C-alpha positions as CSV (number, residue, x, y, z in Angstrom):
1,M,-0.1,0.1,0.0
2,L,3.0,2.5,0.8
3,A,4.2,2.1,-2.4
4,G,1.0,2.3,-4.2
5,N,0.6,5.6,-2.3
6,V,4.1,6.7,-3.2
7,V,3.5,6.4,-7.0
8,S,0.1,7.5,-7.1
9,L,0.9,10.8,-5.0
10,L,4.7,11.4,-7.2
11,A,4.0,10.4,-10.2
12,P,2.1,13.6,-10.9
13,L,5.1,15.5,-10.2
14,I,6.7,13.7,-13.4
15,F,4.2,13.1,-15.7
16,I,2.8,16.6,-15.6
17,P,5.9,18.8,-16.3
18,L,6.9,16.3,-19.2
19,L,3.2,16.0,-20.7
20,S,3.1,19.7,-20.7
21,F,6.4,20.6,-22.1
22,A,6.0,17.6,-24.6
23,F,2.2,19.1,-25.9
24,R,3.0,22.6,-25.1
25,T,-0.6,23.4,-24.4
26,P,-1.6,27.3,-24.4
27,K,-1.9,28.5,-20.8
28,Y,-5.3,28.0,-19.1
29,D,-7.4,31.3,-18.3
30,W,-9.6,30.1,-15.2
31,L,-12.0,33.1,-15.6
32,S,-13.5,31.6,-18.7
33,M,-14.9,28.9,-16.4
34,K,-17.2,32.0,-15.4
35,A,-18.4,32.5,-19.1
36,I,-20.2,29.0,-19.2
37,R,-23.4,30.3,-19.5
38,K,-26.1,28.4,-17.3
39,A,-29.2,26.8,-18.8
40,D,-32.0,29.3,-19.6
41,D,-34.9,27.1,-20.6
42,H,-37.9,29.9,-21.2
43,D,-37.6,29.6,-24.5
44,L,-38.3,25.8,-24.7
45,A,-40.5,25.9,-22.2
46,A,-42.7,28.7,-23.8
47,A,-42.4,26.0,-27.0
48,A,-43.7,23.0,-24.8
49,H,-46.4,25.2,-23.5
50,M,-45.0,24.8,-19.8
51,D,-45.1,27.0,-16.7
52,P,-41.7,28.4,-16.4
53,E,-41.5,28.0,-12.5
54,L,-41.4,24.4,-13.2
55,V,-38.4,24.2,-15.0
56,L,-35.4,24.0,-12.9
57,G,-32.9,26.4,-12.9
58,A,-35.2,29.0,-14.4
59,S,-34.0,32.2,-12.2
60,P,-30.8,33.4,-13.4
61,Q,-28.3,33.8,-10.3
62,T,-28.1,37.1,-8.5
63,D,-24.7,39.0,-7.6
64,H,-24.8,38.0,-4.2
65,E,-25.5,34.4,-5.1
66,E,-22.4,34.1,-7.1
67,E,-20.0,36.3,-4.2
68,Q,-21.7,33.5,-1.7
69,E,-21.0,30.8,-4.7
70,Q,-17.4,31.8,-4.8
71,R,-16.6,32.1,-1.2
72,Q,-18.2,28.7,-0.6
73,L,-15.8,27.4,-3.5
74,K,-12.6,29.1,-2.0
75,R,-13.2,27.9,1.5
76,S,-13.9,24.3,-0.3
77,A,-10.3,24.7,-2.0
78,K,-8.7,26.1,1.0
79,I,-10.0,22.5,2.8
80,A,-9.1,20.2,0.0
81,R,-5.3,21.7,0.2
82,A,-5.1,21.2,3.4
83,L,-5.9,17.8,3.6
84,T,-4.3,16.7,0.5
85,I,-1.3,18.1,2.6
86,F,-1.5,16.6,5.8
87,L,-2.4,13.2,4.2
88,T,0.6,13.2,1.9
89,L,2.7,13.8,5.1
90,A,0.6,11.4,7.2
91,L,0.4,8.9,4.9
92,L,4.5,9.2,3.4
93,I,6.3,10.3,6.2
94,L,4.8,10.6,9.4
95,W,3.5,6.8,9.3
96,P,5.7,4.6,7.6
97,M,9.2,6.9,7.9
98,P,9.6,6.1,11.5
99,M,8.8,2.2,11.1
100,Y,11.6,1.9,8.4
101,G,14.1,4.2,10.3
102,S,14.1,2.7,13.5
103,G,14.7,-0.9,11.7
104,Y,11.7,-2.8,13.7
105,I,11.1,-6.1,13.0
106,F,7.2,-6.9,13.4
107,S,6.5,-10.1,15.7
108,K,3.9,-11.9,14.6
109,S,1.3,-10.3,16.3
110,F,2.1,-7.0,15.4
111,F,2.6,-8.0,11.6
112,T,-1.6,-9.8,12.1
113,G,-2.7,-6.4,13.5
114,W,-1.0,-4.4,10.8
115,V,-2.4,-6.6,7.6
116,S,-6.1,-6.9,9.7
117,V,-5.8,-3.0,9.8
118,G,-4.8,-2.6,6.3
119,I,-7.9,-5.3,5.2
120,L,-10.2,-3.1,7.3
121,W,-9.2,0.1,5.9
122,L,-9.6,-1.1,2.2
123,F,-12.8,-2.6,3.0
124,C,-14.2,0.4,4.8
125,S,-12.4,2.4,1.6
126,S,-14.2,0.0,-0.9
127,M,-17.9,0.4,0.6
128,C,-17.2,4.6,0.7
129,V,-16.2,4.4,-2.7
130,G,-18.2,1.5,-4.7
131,V,-21.0,0.2,-2.9
132,Y,-22.0,3.6,-1.3
133,P,-22.9,5.6,-4.4
134,L,-25.0,2.5,-5.7
135,W,-26.8,2.5,-2.7
136,E,-27.7,6.2,-2.8
137,G,-28.2,6.3,-6.2
138,R,-30.5,3.2,-6.5
139,H,-33.8,5.3,-7.1
140,T,-32.2,7.1,-9.9
141,S,-30.6,3.6,-11.5
142,G,-34.2,1.9,-10.9
143,R,-36.0,4.3,-12.8
144,T,-33.5,4.3,-15.4
145,F,-33.4,0.6,-15.9
146,K,-37.3,0.5,-15.8
147,A,-37.5,3.3,-18.2
148,M,-34.6,1.8,-20.4
149,F,-36.6,-1.6,-20.3
150,L,-39.9,-0.5,-21.2
151,D,-38.5,1.6,-24.1
152,L,-36.5,-2.0,-25.5
153,S,-39.5,-3.8,-24.9
154,G,-42.1,-1.5,-26.6
155,R,-44.3,-1.0,-23.7
156,R,-43.7,2.8,-23.3
157,K,-46.4,5.0,-24.1
158,P,-45.7,7.7,-26.4
159,A,-44.1,10.8,-24.8
160,L,-45.9,14.2,-24.2
161,H,-44.3,16.5,-26.9
162,G,-45.9,19.9,-26.0
163,R,-48.9,19.1,-27.4
164,A,-50.9,20.1,-24.1
165,T,-49.0,21.8,-20.8
166,V,-48.5,19.8,-17.5
167,A,-51.8,21.7,-16.1
168,E,-54.0,20.7,-19.2
169,T,-53.0,16.7,-19.0
170,A,-53.2,16.5,-14.9
171,G,-56.2,13.9,-14.5
172,T,-56.9,13.3,-17.7
173,E,-55.0,10.4,-18.3
174,G,-58.1,8.5,-19.7
175,K,-60.1,11.1,-21.2
176,L,-56.5,11.3,-23.6
177,D,-56.3,7.5,-23.8
178,E,-60.3,7.5,-25.1
179,K,-59.3,10.6,-27.4
180,A,-56.6,8.8,-29.1
181,A,-58.3,5.3,-29.6
182,E,-61.4,7.6,-31.3
183,G,-58.9,9.0,-33.6
184,K,-57.9,12.3,-32.3
185,N,-54.3,14.1,-32.1
186,A,-54.1,13.6,-28.6
187,V,-51.6,11.3,-27.2
188,S,-52.0,9.2,-23.7
189,V,-50.0,10.0,-20.7
190,S,-48.8,7.4,-18.5
């Protein structure tokens, strides 16, 4: 694990300068990130005859909100830098180096404890990185897989494409199905 940590933490010190000099990329202007406009779906909502208040992200960001977001980003960046420095020092110097420098030879019980802690650490890490995100997104994944299955099996009813607003179709599923069966220009809503 120490060898893996050393390689993963120190390899960028070698590869970033080499690849930067090899490919000569222009200096990036971080202010261009602010030029990315947030989605404004008023025109799409109007074309679909939907209420713009129901569209996510419909209201533009105020100057106060932008300043607050910048403060939060700067605070998060400071925390990330501090944790990176602390963990690098702890995992590469403070913890392993004294053990190497002392010439300590592990006893069987100490080595068993060391391996147990390492395995527990890896198990907890894999739970946090691999299993928890799957559990947290289980509902979204379920809806996605269900929608994919319904699309592939041909059981999904046609989507509503701007023919009626959400308010107009609320509670009228049966009426729309009847109109569709009569040959009128309507679609069914699930």
